[in-house]
C-alpha positions in Angstrom: 0.1 0.2 -0.1 1.0 3.3 -0.8 0.5 6.7 0.3 -1.4 8.1 -2.5 -4.8 9.0 -3.4 -7.4 6.9 -5.2 -10.5 7.4 -6.3 -13.6 5.2 -6.4 -16.6 5.5 -7.9 -20.1 3.6 -8.1 -21.9 3.6 -11.2 -25.9 3.4 -11.3 -27.1 7.3 -10.9 -22.7 8.3 -10.6 -21.5 7.7 -13.4 -24.6 7.0 -16.4 -28.1 6.6 -14.8 -29.4 3.3 -15.1 -31.1 3.6 -12.2 -35.1 4.4 -13.9 -34.3 1.2 -16.1 -33.8 -1.1 -12.5 -36.9 0.7 -11.5 -39.0 -0.2 -14.4 -37.5 -3.8 -14.5 -38.5 -4.3 -10.4 -41.7 -2.3 -11.0 -43.0 -5.2 -13.7 -41.5 -7.8 -12.2 -43.6 -6.5 -9.2 -46.9 -6.0 -11.2 -46.4 -9.3 -12.4 -46.7 -10.4 -9.0 -50.3 -8.3 -8.1 -48.6 -5.8 -6.4 -46.8 -1.8 -7.3 -43.7 -0.5 -6.0 -43.1 3.2 -5.8 -40.1 6.1 -7.1 -39.6 6.4 -3.1 -39.5 2.7 -2.4 -37.2 2.4 -5.1 -34.4 4.8 -3.4 -34.3 2.1 -0.8 -33.3 0.0 -3.7 -30.1 1.7 -4.8 -26.3 0.6 -3.9 -28.4 -2.6 -3.2 -27.8 -6.5 -4.3 -30.3 -8.0 -6.7 -31.0 -10.7 -3.7 -31.3 -8.3 -1.9 -33.3 -5.8 -3.7 -35.8 -8.8 -4.5 -36.2 -10.0 -0.6 -37.4 -6.4 0.0 -39.6 -6.1 -2.4 -41.2 -9.2 -2.1 -41.3 -8.5 1.5 -43.2 -5.0 0.5 -45.9 -7.1 -1.4 -46.4 -9.6 1.3 -45.4 -12.4 -1.2 -43.8 -15.8 0.1 -42.2 -17.4 -2.5 -40.2 -20.8 -3.3 -36.3 -20.9 -4.1 -36.7 -21.7 -7.7 -39.4 -18.8 -8.0 -37.4 -16.4 -6.8 -34.1 -17.6 -8.3 -36.3 -17.6 -11.9 -37.6 -14.0 -11.1 -33.5 -12.8 -10.4 -33.2 -14.4 -14.1 -35.8 -12.8 -15.4 -36.0 -8.9 -14.1 -32.1 -9.3 -14.8 -32.9 -10.5 -18.9 -35.3 -7.6 -18.7 -33.3 -4.8 -17.0 -30.3 -5.6 -20.0 -32.5 -5.4 -22.8 -33.7 -2.3 -21.1 -30.0 -0.6 -20.8 -28.7 -2.1 -24.4 -27.8 0.3 -26.9 -26.4 3.0 -24.7 -23.2 5.0 -25.4 -20.5 7.2 -24.4 -23.3 10.1 -24.9 -25.1 8.4 -22.1 -22.4 9.2 -19.0 -23.7 11.7 -17.0 -23.1 14.9 -17.4 -19.9 15.9 -15.5 -18.0 12.8 -15.6 -16.2 12.4 -18.0 -14.1 15.6 -16.9 -13.7 14.7 -13.9 -12.3 11.0 -15.0 -10.1 12.8 -18.0 -9.2 15.3 -14.7 -7.7 12.3 -13.2 -6.3 10.0 -15.7 -4.1 12.8 -16.9 -2.7 13.6 -13.4 -2.2 9.7 -13.1 -4.6 9.4 -10.7 -5.5 5.6 -10.0 -9.5 5.4 -10.0 -11.6 2.0 -9.5 -15.0 0.9 -9.7 -17.1 -0.1 -7.0 -20.5 -1.7 -7.7 -23.2 -3.7 -6.5 -23.9 -4.5 -9.9 -23.3 -7.1 -11.1 -23.5 -6.0 -15.2 -20.8 -3.6 -14.5 -18.7 -4.7 -17.0 -20.6 -4.8 -19.9 -21.9 -1.4 -19.1 -18.2 0.6 -18.7 -17.6 -1.3 -22.2 -20.4 0.2 -24.1 -19.6 3.6 -22.1 -16.4 2.8 -23.7 -14.4 3.6 -20.3 -13.6 0.2 -19.1 -10.5 0.5 -20.0 -10.0 3.3 -17.9 -10.4 2.0 -14.6 -7.1 0.9 -12.7 -10.0 -1.9 -10.8 -12.9 -3.1 -11.5 -15.0 -4.0 -8.2 -18.5 -5.5 -8.6 -21.3 -7.7 -7.7 -19.9 -10.6 -9.1 -16.8 -9.8 -6.8 -18.1 -9.7 -3.1 -20.4 -11.5 -0.9 -21.8 -8.8 1.2 -24.3 -5.6 -0.5 -24.0 -1.6 0.7 -23.5 -0.8 3.7 -21.4 -3.1 4.2 -17.8 -1.8 3.5 -16.8 -5.1 1.2 -16.7 -4.2 -2.3 -15.0 -0.7 -1.0 -12.4 -2.4 1.0 -11.3 -5.1 -2.3 -11.3 -1.9 -4.9 -8.9 0.1 -1.6 -6.6 -3.6 -2.1 -6.9 -4.1 -6.0 -5.5 -0.2 -6.4 -2.7 -0.9 -3.3 -4.0 2.7 -1.8 -4.9 2.7 2.0 -8.9 2.8 3.1 -8.1 6.2 4.7 -6.7 7.5 1.7 -9.6 6.9 -0.8 -12.2 8.8 -1.9 -16.0 7.6 -3.1 -18.1 8.8 -4.9 -21.7 7.8 -4.3 -25.3 8.0 -5.0 -27.0 6.0 -2.3 -27.7 6.0 2.2 -26.4 2.7 1.8 -22.7 3.5 -0.5 -22.5 6.7 1.8 -22.6 4.8 5.2 -20.7 1.9 3.5 -17.4 4.6 2.5 -17.3 5.7 5.5 -17.8 2.6 7.6 -14.6 1.9 5.2 -13.5 5.1 7.0 -13.0 7.2 3.3 -14.2 10.2 1.6 -17.1 10.0 0.8 -18.8 12.2 -2.1 -22.6 12.1 -1.8 -24.0 12.7 -5.7 -27.6 13.7 -5.3 -30.0 15.5 -2.9 -28.3 16.5 0.1 -31.1 15.7 2.3 -31.0 12.0 2.0 -27.0 11.6 1.5 -26.5 13.8 4.3 -23.6 11.7 6.1 -21.8 12.0 3.3 -18.5 14.4 3.7 -19.6 16.7 0.5 -22.3 16.3 -1.0 -23.6 17.6 -4.7 -26.6 17.4 -6.5 -24.7 16.0 -10.3 -20.9 16.1 -11.1 -21.8 19.6 -13.1 -21.2 21.4 -9.7 -18.0 19.9 -8.9 -15.3 22.2 -9.9 -11.6 20.8 -10.9 -10.1 22.8 -8.5 -12.1 20.6 -5.5 -11.2 17.7 -7.1 -7.7 18.4 -7.3 -8.0 19.1 -3.3 -9.2 16.1 -2.5 -6.5 13.4 -4.3 -4.2 16.0 -3.4 -4.7 16.2 0.1 
């Protein structure tokens, strides 16, 4: 481990907006089971693994199903989600993200992905930024969901940078908590009243000046 600073990005809602596709896919699943879910409920699923998301949705709907049906629904939801995100490209990067990635790349600041998504790799390839990441940690690499800090600690290890020298960009309450439990600086992307536990909060990357990025990765 060295003393250099490193950056860890969540994916959904930070680099790209796939949350809307998750919501539509989860909502269709719930509707097929005879109930509905709201956008407010969907906020609670951000940063949460597919397994735990389905468990939560079934709990909301008061549904009890077999393991076989549970596994089938997970596959069905993922196929629906993948069909919705097919065709994404670099133009789907959220505003301001590319500016920050370019700055980090040009200044040799290593960065990793730290996401619960098991589809992170194909999404990054579609966005044409896959090769820019020093390391990628996604839902295929972890056994514990956020707010457990496992995903960020693995990313820190892969970057060979101490956790306390890592900066995390997150849009979920669970992700911010995971970053804090990992002893990392947390930058919340989203609503201030939702992400109030984050060390710094911005509505989106267009509000972030490069001077701020320079400060947090060099200080």
